[in-house]
C-alpha positions in Angstrom: 136.2 242.2 111.6 136.2 238.3 111.1 136.1 236.7 107.7 132.7 235.3 106.6 132.0 233.0 103.7 129.8 234.5 101.1 126.1 234.1 101.5 124.5 232.2 98.7 120.9 232.4 97.9 119.6 229.1 96.4 122.6 227.0 97.7 121.0 223.8 96.4 122.8 224.2 93.1 126.1 224.5 94.9 125.5 221.2 96.8 124.6 219.4 93.7 127.9 220.4 92.0 129.8 219.4 95.1 128.1 216.0 95.2 129.0 215.4 91.6 132.6 216.3 92.2 132.8 213.8 95.1 131.0 210.9 93.4 133.0 208.2 95.2 132.0 209.4 98.6 128.3 209.7 97.5 128.3 206.0 96.2 130.0 204.8 99.4 127.5 206.6 101.5 124.6 205.2 99.4 125.9 201.7 99.8 126.3 202.1 103.6 122.7 203.3 103.9 121.5 200.4 101.8 123.4 197.9 103.8 122.0 199.3 107.1 118.5 199.1 105.7 119.0 195.5 104.6 120.3 194.5 108.0 117.4 196.2 109.7 114.8 194.4 107.5 116.5 190.9 107.7 115.4 188.0 109.9 115.7 188.6 113.6 117.4 186.0 115.9 114.3 185.6 118.0 112.0 184.9 115.1 110.2 181.6 114.9 111.4 178.7 112.8 108.8 179.2 110.2 109.7 182.8 109.6 113.4 182.0 109.4 112.7 179.5 106.6 110.6 181.9 104.6 111.9 185.1 102.9 110.4 188.2 104.3 107.9 189.9 102.0 107.3 186.8 99.9 104.6 184.7 101.5 104.2 181.2 100.1 100.6 180.7 99.1 101.0 177.1 97.9 103.9 174.7 98.4 105.9 173.8 95.3 105.2 170.3 94.2 108.0 168.1 93.0 107.8 166.9 89.4 106.2 163.4 89.1 109.0 162.1 86.8 111.7 162.9 89.3 110.3 160.9 92.2 112.6 158.1 93.3 110.9 154.7 93.6 112.2 151.2 94.5 112.4 148.8 91.6 113.1 145.1 92.0 115.4 143.9 89.2 116.3 140.2 88.6 119.9 140.0 87.5 120.8 137.0 85.4 124.2 136.3 87.1 123.6 135.6 90.8 127.3 135.7 91.5 127.4 139.3 90.5 124.6 140.2 92.9 126.6 138.7 95.8 129.2 141.5 95.3 126.5 144.2 95.9 125.7 146.0 99.1 123.0 148.5 100.0 124.3 152.0 99.0 126.3 150.9 96.0 125.8 152.7 92.7 125.2 150.5 89.6 124.4 150.8 86.0 121.6 148.3 84.9 122.3 146.9 81.4 119.9 144.8 79.2 121.6 142.2 77.0 119.5 141.4 74.1 119.5 138.1 72.2 120.8 139.8 69.0 124.4 138.8 69.5 127.7 140.1 70.8 127.7 143.8 71.7 123.9 144.1 71.7 123.4 145.8 75.1 121.5 148.8 76.3 122.0 150.8 79.5 118.6 151.1 81.1 119.6 152.9 84.3 122.8 154.9 85.1 124.0 155.4 88.7 121.0 153.6 90.4 121.4 153.2 94.1 121.1 149.7 95.5 118.7 149.8 98.4 118.4 146.1 99.2 119.9 142.8 98.2 117.4 140.2 99.5 118.5 136.7 100.3 117.3 134.1 97.7 114.4 132.0 98.9 115.9 128.6 97.9 119.5 129.8 97.7 122.1 128.9 95.1 124.4 125.9 94.8 128.1 126.4 95.5 128.7 127.0 91.7 126.1 129.8 91.5 123.5 127.8 89.7 119.9 128.3 90.7 118.3 125.9 93.1 114.6 125.0 93.2 112.7 127.9 94.8 114.4 130.7 92.8 112.2 132.0 90.0 114.0 131.7 86.6 117.5 131.7 88.1 119.6 134.8 88.8 119.2 137.0 91.8 117.0 139.9 92.9 118.3 143.4 93.6 116.2 146.4 94.7 117.4 149.7 93.2 116.2 153.3 93.7 115.5 155.0 90.4 113.1 157.7 88.9 109.6 156.4 88.2 110.1 156.5 84.4 113.3 154.4 84.6 111.5 151.9 86.8 109.0 151.4 84.1 111.7 150.8 81.5 113.4 148.3 83.9 110.2 146.3 84.4 109.5 146.2 80.6 113.1 145.1 79.8 113.1 142.4 82.5 110.3 140.6 80.5 112.3 140.5 77.2 116.0 140.6 78.0 118.6 139.4 80.4 119.7 142.1 82.9 123.1 142.7 84.3 124.7 145.3 86.5 128.0 147.1 86.5 129.4 148.8 89.6 130.0 152.6 89.3 
């Protein structure tokens, strides 16, 4: 007569003990099933562009608005030294500094790492020695920089009371 394994009534308990003894296999099997489920639920290659941009199961009800203070604006800045402005090109990064009338070392950095967007040609031009010629308002030269809105307000206010300079970053 052939050998038969013992018949167990209520074999669920035995399976549980065996599963606990082989925990590593159980965890590996669980991870494999989870990975397969995630692949099946992920974006499909034939899906439209809008569906590919959006996470599945999380519909966007309202677009997220950018903070108002972080908006980049173009701010025209009149730099006191026109010769310095001739060194600048669009795309350069500069720090805008306000030099007060208080004396030596009285300077405040108004904008750090501002990107130069435009260096307009002066209307009347400058003489060979860099002095202002008739047609340029108050001497110096104009530079347009891209900065956050709050920084643009500070630059406009400082331009009325102090001499502005730039340093290349």
